[in-house]
DRENPA-3360 file (N, C-alpha, C; in nm, 2 decimals, always signed):
BEGIN
1 = XXXXXXXX = -9.85/-7.85/-5.67/-9.94/-7.92/-5.75/-9.86/-8.00/-5.86 ~ -9.91/-8.12/-5.89/-9.84/-8.20/-5.99/-9.94/-8.23/-6.10 ~ -9.89/-8.25/-6.22/-9.97/-8.27/-6.34/-9.95/-8.40/-6.40 ~ -10.05/-8.48/-6.43/-10.04/-8.61/-6.50/-10.01/-8.58/-6.65 ~ -9.90/-8.63/-6.70/-9.87/-8.62/-6.84/-9.89/-8.76/-6.91 ~ -9.81/-8.86/-6.87/-9.82/-8.99/-6.93/-9.83/-9.09/-6.82 ~ -9.92/-9.18/-6.83/-9.94/-9.28/-6.73/-9.87/-9.41/-6.76 ~ -9.80/-9.42/-6.87/-9.72/-9.54/-6.89/-9.59/-9.48/-6.96;
9 = XXXXXXXX = -9.48/-9.56/-6.94/-9.36/-9.52/-7.01/-9.37/-9.58/-7.15 ~ -9.38/-9.50/-7.26/-9.42/-9.55/-7.39/-9.31/-9.53/-7.49 ~ -9.19/-9.57/-7.46/-9.09/-9.55/-7.56/-9.01/-9.68/-7.56 ~ -9.03/-9.76/-7.67/-8.96/-9.89/-7.68/-8.95/-9.92/-7.83 ~ -8.84/-9.97/-7.88/-8.82/-10.02/-8.01/-8.76/-10.16/-8.00 ~ -8.83/-10.25/-8.07/-8.79/-10.39/-8.06/-8.69/-10.42/-8.18 ~ -8.60/-10.51/-8.16/-8.51/-10.55/-8.26/-8.58/-10.60/-8.39 ~ -8.53/-10.54/-8.50/-8.58/-10.57/-8.63/-8.72/-10.52/-8.67;
17 = XXXXXXXX = -8.81/-10.50/-8.57/-8.94/-10.45/-8.59/-8.96/-10.33/-8.51 ~ -9.03/-10.23/-8.57/-9.06/-10.11/-8.49/-9.21/-10.10/-8.48 ~ -9.25/-10.08/-8.35/-9.39/-10.07/-8.32/-9.42/-9.93/-8.28 ~ -9.55/-9.88/-8.30/-9.58/-9.75/-8.26/-9.56/-9.74/-8.11 ~ -9.50/-9.63/-8.06/-9.46/-9.62/-7.92/-9.57/-9.62/-7.83 ~ -9.69/-9.58/-7.87/-9.80/-9.58/-7.78/-9.87/-9.71/-7.76 ~ -9.82/-9.82/-7.82/-9.89/-9.94/-7.83/-9.83/-10.06/-7.75 ~ -9.70/-10.05/-7.72/-9.63/-10.17/-7.68/-9.57/-10.18/-7.55;
25 = XXXXXXXX = -9.60/-10.08/-7.46/-9.53/-10.08/-7.33/-9.58/-10.19/-7.24 ~ -9.70/-10.20/-7.21/-9.75/-10.30/-7.12/-9.76/-10.44/-7.19 ~ -9.79/-10.44/-7.32/-9.79/-10.57/-7.40/-9.65/-10.63/-7.39 ~ -9.54/-10.55/-7.41/-9.41/-10.60/-7.40/-9.38/-10.65/-7.26 ~ -9.41/-10.57/-7.16/-9.37/-10.60/-7.02/-9.45/-10.72/-6.97 ~ -9.57/-10.75/-7.02/-9.65/-10.86/-6.98/-9.63/-10.98/-7.07 ~ -9.53/-10.97/-7.17/-9.50/-11.08/-7.26/-9.62/-11.12/-7.34 ~ -9.69/-11.01/-7.39/-9.81/-11.03/-7.47/-9.80/-10.96/-7.60;
33 = XXXXXXXX = -9.68/-10.93/-7.65/-9.66/-10.85/-7.77/-9.73/-10.92/-7.89 ~ -9.75/-11.05/-7.89/-9.82/-11.12/-8.00/-9.96/-11.07/-8.02 ~ -10.02/-11.00/-7.91/-10.15/-10.95/-7.93/-10.16/-10.82/-8.01 ~ -10.04/-10.76/-8.04/-10.04/-10.64/-8.12/-10.05/-10.67/-8.26 ~ -10.15/-10.60/-8.33/-10.17/-10.62/-8.47/-10.15/-10.49/-8.55 ~ -10.22/-10.39/-8.51/-10.21/-10.27/-8.59/-10.26/-10.15/-8.51 ~ -10.23/-10.03/-8.57/-10.28/-9.91/-8.51/-10.43/-9.88/-8.55 ~ -10.49/-9.80/-8.48/-10.63/-9.77/-8.51/-10.65/-9.68/-8.63;
41 = XXXXXXXX = -10.78/-9.65/-8.66/-10.81/-9.57/-8.78/-10.80/-9.42/-8.75 ~ -10.83/-9.38/-8.62/-10.82/-9.24/-8.58/-10.95/-9.18/-8.53 ~ -10.94/-9.05/-8.49/-11.05/-8.98/-8.43/-11.17/-8.97/-8.52 ~ -11.15/-8.94/-8.65/-11.26/-8.91/-8.74/-11.35/-9.03/-8.76 ~ -11.29/-9.15/-8.75/-11.37/-9.27/-8.77/-11.42/-9.34/-8.64 ~ -11.41/-9.27/-8.53/-11.45/-9.32/-8.40/-11.59/-9.28/-8.37 ~ -11.66/-9.36/-8.29/-11.80/-9.33/-8.25/-11.80/-9.25/-8.12 ~ -11.90/-9.17/-8.10/-11.92/-9.10/-7.98/-11.99/-9.19/-7.88;
49 = XXXXXXXX = -11.93/-9.21/-7.76/-11.99/-9.28/-7.65/-11.97/-9.19/-7.53 ~ -12.07/-9.14/-7.47/-12.06/-9.05/-7.36/-11.98/-8.93/-7.39 ~ -11.87/-8.90/-7.32/-11.79/-8.78/-7.34/-11.67/-8.81/-7.43 ~ -11.66/-8.93/-7.49/-11.54/-8.97/-7.55/-11.56/-9.02/-7.70 ~ -11.46/-9.02/-7.78/-11.46/-9.08/-7.91/-11.39/-9.21/-7.90 ~ -11.47/-9.32/-7.93/-11.42/-9.46/-7.91/-11.41/-9.53/-8.04 ~ -11.31/-9.60/-8.06/-11.29/-9.69/-8.18/-11.28/-9.83/-8.14 ~ -11.36/-9.92/-8.20/-11.34/-10.06/-8.19/-11.28/-10.11/-8.32;
57 = XXXXXXXX = -11.16/-10.17/-8.31/-11.08/-10.22/-8.42/-11.09/-10.37/-8.41 ~ -11.18/-10.43/-8.48/-11.20/-10.58/-8.46/-11.19/-10.65/-8.60 ~ -11.11/-10.75/-8.61/-11.11/-10.83/-8.73/-11.15/-10.97/-8.69 ~ -11.12/-11.07/-8.77/-11.16/-11.21/-8.75/-11.06/-11.28/-8.66 ~ -10.96/-11.21/-8.60/-10.87/-11.28/-8.51/-10.92/-11.29/-8.37 ~ -10.84/-11.34/-8.28/-10.89/-11.35/-8.14/-10.88/-11.22/-8.07 ~ -10.80/-11.13/-8.12/-10.77/-11.00/-8.05/-10.85/-10.89/-8.10 ~ -10.90/-10.81/-8.01/-10.98/-10.69/-8.04/-10.91/-10.57/-7.98;
65 = XXXXXXXX = -10.91/-10.46/-8.05/-10.84/-10.34/-8.00/-10.95/-10.23/-7.98 ~ -10.93/-10.16/-7.86/-11.02/-10.05/-7.83/-10.94/-9.92/-7.80 ~ -10.98/-9.81/-7.87/-10.91/-9.69/-7.85/-11.00/-9.58/-7.80 ~ -10.96/-9.49/-7.71/-11.03/-9.37/-7.68/-10.94/-9.26/-7.74 ~ -10.99/-9.18/-7.83/-10.91/-9.09/-7.91/-10.93/-8.94/-7.87 ~ -10.82/-8.87/-7.87/-10.82/-8.72/-7.89/-10.81/-8.69/-8.03 ~ -10.80/-8.57/-8.07/-10.79/-8.53/-8.21/-10.66/-8.57/-8.27 ~ -10.56/-8.59/-8.19/-10.42/-8.61/-8.24/-10.36/-8.75/-8.22;
73 = XXXXXXXX = -10.41/-8.81/-8.11/-10.35/-8.94/-8.08/-10.44/-9.02/-7.98 ~ -10.42/-9.15/-7.96/-10.50/-9.22/-7.87/-10.48/-9.17/-7.72 ~ -10.58/-9.16/-7.65/-10.57/-9.13/-7.50/-10.56/-9.26/-7.42 ~ -10.63/-9.36/-7.47/-10.62/-9.50/-7.41/-10.62/-9.60/-7.52 ~ -10.53/-9.69/-7.51/-10.52/-9.81/-7.60/-10.53/-9.94/-7.52 ~ -10.62/-10.02/-7.57/-10.64/-10.15/-7.50/-10.65/-10.26/-7.60 ~ -10.60/-10.38/-7.57/-10.61/-10.50/-7.65/-10.67/-10.61/-7.57 ~ -10.78/-10.67/-7.62/-10.84/-10.78/-7.54/-10.84/-10.91/-7.62;
81 = XXXXXXXX = -10.83/-11.02/-7.55/-10.84/-11.15/-7.61/-10.99/-11.20/-7.59 ~ -11.05/-11.24/-7.71/-11.19/-11.28/-7.70/-11.20/-11.42/-7.63 ~ -11.09/-11.50/-7.64/-11.10/-11.64/-7.59/-11.07/-11.64/-7.44 ~ -10.97/-11.57/-7.40/-10.93/-11.57/-7.26/-11.00/-11.47/-7.17 ~ -11.06/-11.37/-7.24/-11.14/-11.26/-7.17/-11.04/-11.17/-7.09 ~ -10.91/-11.17/-7.13/-10.81/-11.09/-7.06/-10.77/-10.97/-7.15 ~ -10.76/-10.85/-7.10/-10.73/-10.74/-7.17/-10.60/-10.68/-7.12 ~ -10.53/-10.61/-7.20/-10.41/-10.53/-7.16/-10.44/-10.38/-7.19;
89 = XXXXXXXX = -10.43/-10.30/-7.08/-10.44/-10.16/-7.10/-10.30/-10.11/-7.13 ~ -10.27/-10.08/-7.25/-10.13/-10.07/-7.29/-10.08/-9.92/-7.29 ~ -10.17/-9.83/-7.30/-10.12/-9.69/-7.29/-10.23/-9.59/-7.25 ~ -10.19/-9.49/-7.17/-10.28/-9.39/-7.13/-10.21/-9.25/-7.14 ~ -10.27/-9.16/-7.21/-10.21/-9.02/-7.22/-10.31/-8.93/-7.16 ~ -10.26/-8.82/-7.11/-10.35/-8.70/-7.08/-10.34/-8.60/-7.19 ~ -10.46/-8.56/-7.23/-10.47/-8.45/-7.33/-10.61/-8.39/-7.30 ~ -10.62/-8.25/-7.29/-10.76/-8.20/-7.27/-10.86/-8.24/-7.37;
97 = XXXXXXXX = -10.81/-8.27/-7.49/-10.90/-8.32/-7.60/-10.94/-8.46/-7.59 ~ -10.90/-8.53/-7.48/-10.95/-8.67/-7.47/-11.10/-8.67/-7.45 ~ -11.16/-8.57/-7.40/-11.31/-8.56/-7.40/-11.35/-8.47/-7.52 ~ -11.47/-8.49/-7.57/-11.52/-8.43/-7.69/-11.52/-8.28/-7.67 ~ -11.55/-8.23/-7.55/-11.55/-8.08/-7.53/-11.41/-8.02/-7.52 ~ -11.31/-8.10/-7.52/-11.17/-8.05/-7.52/-11.13/-7.98/-7.38 ~ -11.20/-8.02/-7.28/-11.18/-7.96/-7.15/-11.16/-8.06/-7.04 ~ -11.10/-8.18/-7.07/-11.07/-8.28/-6.97/-10.97/-8.23/-6.87;
105 = XXXXXXXX = -11.00/-8.24/-6.74/-10.91/-8.19/-6.64/-10.80/-8.29/-6.61 ~ -10.69/-8.24/-6.57/-10.58/-8.33/-6.52/-10.62/-8.40/-6.40 ~ -10.56/-8.52/-6.38/-10.59/-8.59/-6.25/-10.73/-8.65/-6.25 ~ -10.82/-8.56/-6.21/-10.96/-8.61/-6.20/-11.02/-8.65/-6.33 ~ -10.99/-8.58/-6.44/-11.04/-8.62/-6.57/-10.97/-8.75/-6.62 ~ -10.84/-8.77/-6.59/-10.78/-8.89/-6.62/-10.84/-9.01/-6.55 ~ -10.86/-9.00/-6.42/-10.93/-9.11/-6.35/-11.06/-9.14/-6.40 ~ -11.14/-9.04/-6.44/-11.27/-9.07/-6.49/-11.26/-9.14/-6.63;
113 = XXXXXXXX = -11.16/-9.10/-6.71/-11.15/-9.16/-6.84/-11.11/-9.31/-6.82 ~ -11.02/-9.34/-6.72/-10.98/-9.48/-6.70/-11.10/-9.56/-6.65 ~ -11.18/-9.51/-6.56/-11.30/-9.58/-6.52/-11.39/-9.61/-6.64 ~ -11.41/-9.51/-6.73/-11.48/-9.53/-6.85/-11.42/-9.64/-6.93 ~ -11.29/-9.64/-6.95/-11.22/-9.75/-7.02/-11.25/-9.89/-6.96 ~ -11.24/-9.89/-6.83/-11.27/-10.02/-6.76/-11.41/-10.07/-6.79 ~ -11.50/-9.97/-6.79/-11.64/-10.01/-6.82/-11.66/-10.06/-6.96 ~ -11.58/-10.00/-7.06/-11.58/-10.05/-7.20/-11.54/-10.20/-7.20;
121 = XXXXXXXX = -11.43/-10.23/-7.12/-11.39/-10.37/-7.12/-11.49/-10.46/-7.06 ~ -11.56/-10.42/-6.95/-11.67/-10.50/-6.90/-11.77/-10.52/-7.00 ~ -11.81/-10.42/-7.07/-11.92/-10.43/-7.17/-11.88/-10.53/-7.28 ~ -11.75/-10.55/-7.30/-11.70/-10.64/-7.40/-11.66/-10.78/-7.35 ~ -11.71/-10.80/-7.23/-11.70/-10.94/-7.17/-11.56/-10.97/-7.11 ~ -11.48/-10.86/-7.09/-11.35/-10.89/-7.03/-11.36/-10.92/-6.88 ~ -11.29/-11.01/-6.83/-11.29/-11.05/-6.69/-11.17/-11.00/-6.61 ~ -11.07/-10.98/-6.68/-10.94/-10.93/-6.61/-10.87/-10.83/-6.71;
129 = XXXXXXXX = -10.82/-10.73/-6.65/-10.73/-10.63/-6.72/-10.59/-10.63/-6.65 ~ -10.49/-10.62/-6.74/-10.35/-10.62/-6.69/-10.28/-10.49/-6.74 ~ -10.18/-10.45/-6.67/-10.10/-10.34/-6.72/-9.96/-10.34/-6.65 ~ -9.87/-10.27/-6.70/-9.74/-10.24/-6.63/-9.74/-10.09/-6.61 ~ -9.67/-10.05/-6.51/-9.68/-9.91/-6.47/-9.54/-9.85/-6.45 ~ -9.50/-9.78/-6.56/-9.37/-9.70/-6.55/-9.41/-9.55/-6.57 ~ -9.52/-9.51/-6.51/-9.58/-9.38/-6.53/-9.49/-9.27/-6.48 ~ -9.49/-9.16/-6.55/-9.42/-9.04/-6.50/-9.52/-8.92/-6.50;
137 = XXXXXXXX = -9.49/-8.83/-6.41/-9.56/-8.70/-6.40/-9.47/-8.59/-6.40 ~ -9.52/-8.47/-6.44/-9.44/-8.35/-6.42/-9.49/-8.28/-6.30 ~ -9.40/-8.25/-6.21/-9.44/-8.18/-6.08/-9.35/-8.06/-6.06 ~ -9.41/-7.94/-6.07/-9.33/-7.82/-6.06/-9.20/-7.82/-6.15 ~ -9.22/-7.87/-6.27/-9.12/-7.87/-6.37/-9.02/-7.99/-6.36 ~ -9.04/-8.08/-6.27/-8.96/-8.20/-6.25/-9.03/-8.32/-6.29 ~ -8.95/-8.41/-6.36/-9.01/-8.54/-6.40/-9.00/-8.64/-6.28 ~ -9.12/-8.70/-6.25/-9.12/-8.78/-6.13/-9.18/-8.92/-6.17;
145 = XXXXXXXX = -9.12/-9.03/-6.12/-9.18/-9.16/-6.14/-9.30/-9.18/-6.05 ~ -9.42/-9.19/-6.11/-9.54/-9.20/-6.03/-9.55/-9.32/-5.94 ~ -9.51/-9.44/-5.98/-9.52/-9.55/-5.88/-9.44/-9.53/-5.76 ~ -9.32/-9.48/-5.78/-9.23/-9.45/-5.66/-9.29/-9.34/-5.57 ~ -9.33/-9.24/-5.64/-9.39/-9.12/-5.56/-9.51/-9.17/-5.48 ~ -9.60/-9.24/-5.54/-9.72/-9.28/-5.47/-9.69/-9.38/-5.36 ~ -9.60/-9.48/-5.39/-9.57/-9.58/-5.29/-9.51/-9.52/-5.16 ~ -9.42/-9.42/-5.18/-9.35/-9.36/-5.06/-9.43/-9.25/-5.00;
153 = XXXXXXXX = -9.53/-9.20/-5.07/-9.62/-9.10/-5.02/-9.75/-9.16/-4.95 ~ -9.80/-9.27/-5.01/-9.93/-9.32/-4.97/-9.92/-9.47/-4.93 ~ -9.81/-9.53/-4.96/-9.80/-9.68/-4.93/-9.87/-9.77/-5.03 ~ -9.91/-9.71/-5.14/-9.98/-9.78/-5.25/-9.94/-9.71/-5.38 ~ -9.94/-9.78/-5.49/-9.92/-9.72/-5.62/-10.04/-9.65/-5.67 ~ -10.03/-9.57/-5.77/-10.15/-9.49/-5.82/-10.26/-9.58/-5.86 ~ -10.23/-9.68/-5.94/-10.34/-9.77/-5.99/-10.40/-9.85/-5.88 ~ -10.32/-9.89/-5.78/-10.36/-9.96/-5.67/-10.46/-9.88/-5.58;
161 = XXXXXXXX = -10.42/-9.76/-5.56/-10.49/-9.67/-5.47/-10.62/-9.62/-5.53 ~ -10.62/-9.59/-5.66/-10.74/-9.53/-5.73/-10.83/-9.63/-5.79 ~ -10.78/-9.75/-5.83/-10.86/-9.84/-5.91/-10.86/-9.98/-5.85 ~ -10.78/-10.01/-5.75/-10.78/-10.14/-5.68/-10.70/-10.25/-5.76 ~ -10.60/-10.21/-5.84/-10.52/-10.31/-5.91/-10.43/-10.38/-5.80 ~ -10.40/-10.51/-5.84/-10.32/-10.59/-5.75/-10.20/-10.64/-5.82 ~ -10.09/-10.67/-5.74/-9.97/-10.72/-5.81/-9.98/-10.85/-5.88 ~ -9.93/-10.86/-6.00/-9.92/-10.99/-6.07/-9.78/-11.05/-6.04;
169 = XXXXXXXX = -9.68/-10.98/-6.02/-9.55/-11.03/-5.99/-9.49/-10.96/-5.87 ~ -9.38/-11.01/-5.82/-9.32/-10.95/-5.70/-9.42/-10.93/-5.58 ~ -9.52/-11.01/-5.58/-9.63/-10.99/-5.48/-9.57/-11.00/-5.33 ~ -9.50/-11.10/-5.30/-9.45/-11.12/-5.16/-9.36/-11.01/-5.13 ~ -9.27/-10.97/-5.22/-9.17/-10.87/-5.19/-9.24/-10.73/-5.17 ~ -9.34/-10.71/-5.26/-9.42/-10.59/-5.25/-9.49/-10.58/-5.11 ~ -9.56/-10.68/-5.07/-9.63/-10.68/-4.95/-9.54/-10.67/-4.83 ~ -9.42/-10.73/-4.84/-9.32/-10.71/-4.73/-9.28/-10.57/-4.71;
177 = XXXXXXXX = -9.25/-10.50/-4.82/-9.20/-10.36/-4.81/-9.32/-10.27/-4.78 ~ -9.44/-10.31/-4.83/-9.55/-10.22/-4.80/-9.58/-10.21/-4.65 ~ -9.55/-10.32/-4.58/-9.57/-10.32/-4.43/-9.47/-10.23/-4.36 ~ -9.35/-10.22/-4.42/-9.24/-10.16/-4.35/-9.20/-10.02/-4.41 ~ -9.26/-9.98/-4.52/-9.22/-9.86/-4.58/-9.25/-9.73/-4.49 ~ -9.15/-9.65/-4.49/-9.16/-9.52/-4.41/-9.21/-9.42/-4.51 ~ -9.34/-9.37/-4.49/-9.40/-9.28/-4.57/-9.33/-9.14/-4.56 ~ -9.31/-9.08/-4.68/-9.24/-8.95/-4.68/-9.34/-8.83/-4.69;
185 = XXXXXXXX = -9.33/-8.75/-4.59/-9.41/-8.63/-4.59/-9.34/-8.52/-4.66 ~ -9.33/-8.53/-4.79/-9.25/-8.44/-4.88/-9.34/-8.40/-5.00 ~ -9.32/-8.29/-5.06/-9.39/-8.25/-5.18/-9.35/-8.34/-5.30 ~ -9.43/-8.35/-5.40/-9.40/-8.44/-5.51/-9.28/-8.41/-5.58 ~ -9.24/-8.28/-5.59/-9.11/-8.25/-5.66/-8.99/-8.29/-5.59 ~ -9.00/-8.34/-5.46/-8.88/-8.40/-5.39/-8.84/-8.54/-5.45 ~ -8.94/-8.61/-5.51/-8.92/-8.75/-5.55/-8.85/-8.75/-5.69 ~ -8.74/-8.68/-5.71/-8.66/-8.69/-5.83/-8.57/-8.81/-5.83;
193 = XXXXXXXX = -8.52/-8.85/-5.94/-8.43/-8.96/-5.95/-8.31/-8.95/-5.85 ~ -8.26/-8.83/-5.84/-8.15/-8.80/-5.75/-8.19/-8.83/-5.60 ~ -8.30/-8.78/-5.56/-8.34/-8.80/-5.42/-8.39/-8.94/-5.39 ~ -8.44/-9.01/-5.49/-8.49/-9.15/-5.46/-8.38/-9.26/-5.49 ~ -8.26/-9.21/-5.53/-8.16/-9.31/-5.56/-8.14/-9.41/-5.45 ~ -8.13/-9.37/-5.33/-8.10/-9.46/-5.22/-8.22/-9.55/-5.20 ~ -8.34/-9.50/-5.22/-8.46/-9.58/-5.21/-8.47/-9.69/-5.31 ~ -8.43/-9.65/-5.43/-8.44/-9.75/-5.54/-8.35/-9.87/-5.53;
201 = XXXXXXXX = -8.25/-9.86/-5.44/-8.16/-9.97/-5.42/-8.24/-10.09/-5.37 ~ -8.34/-10.06/-5.29/-8.42/-10.16/-5.23/-8.56/-10.18/-5.30 ~ -8.60/-10.07/-5.37/-8.74/-10.07/-5.42/-8.74/-10.06/-5.57 ~ -8.63/-10.09/-5.64/-8.63/-10.09/-5.78/-8.73/-10.18/-5.85 ~ -8.77/-10.29/-5.78/-8.87/-10.38/-5.83/-9.00/-10.32/-5.86 ~ -9.03/-10.20/-5.80/-9.16/-10.13/-5.82/-9.18/-10.10/-5.97 ~ -9.07/-10.07/-6.03/-9.07/-10.03/-6.17/-9.08/-10.15/-6.27 ~ -9.06/-10.27/-6.21/-9.07/-10.39/-6.29/-9.20/-10.47/-6.26;
209 = XXXXXXX = -9.29/-10.41/-6.18/-9.41/-10.48/-6.15/-9.52/-10.47/-6.25 ~ -9.60/-10.58/-6.26/-9.72/-10.58/-6.35/-9.84/-10.60/-6.25 ~ -9.95/-10.55/-6.30/-10.07/-10.54/-6.22/-10.19/-10.59/-6.29 ~ -10.29/-10.64/-6.21/-10.41/-10.69/-6.27/-10.53/-10.64/-6.18 ~ -10.65/-10.64/-6.25/-10.77/-10.61/-6.18/-10.88/-10.70/-6.24 ~ -10.95/-10.77/-6.16/-11.06/-10.85/-6.20/-11.19/-10.76/-6.22 ~ -11.25/-10.77/-6.33/-11.37/-10.69/-6.36/-11.50/-10.76/-6.33;
% end
């Protein structure tokens, strides 16, 4: 069994300016860092919508931020442009406290939370959502790159398989290798950096891909 811990690689410090690590992974990778303004107010100041605590951080600028909070940190961070109707899903964490009852399940609960987040974007008039995917999971105590694992296990990445995201970049290369990839019938803890080293020589672009979904 494998456990979803972090669905984006969220560690980045930019030259001269430091941004909160949970906010800038996809924005940086999509060259939309200018959309970042500030962190949210927190769990206590968020409203209850369904099973989640949601905060809308909106000022008079073009950008609006939406957070789904656990008691300690954001579970989902999103930034949307009011003019272009494009949003970036910038960070996703797993925490059992991402739902109000504190009992959110791994995997299934994370998928349900992301579907809820996509519906929030639809409700706010967003027409397209974008993200980058350097997700990692813990599988039997080993750290695994989720895009690599899913691609070689199922022929699709996690966001593509579960939510229908499509490539924004490297599309032709991705489709080429998708047709020829030899699926690996191995447990998830096989897909360590050491074991996939030879695969990454040809498939390293998977970790540089960005994705979109029309809503």
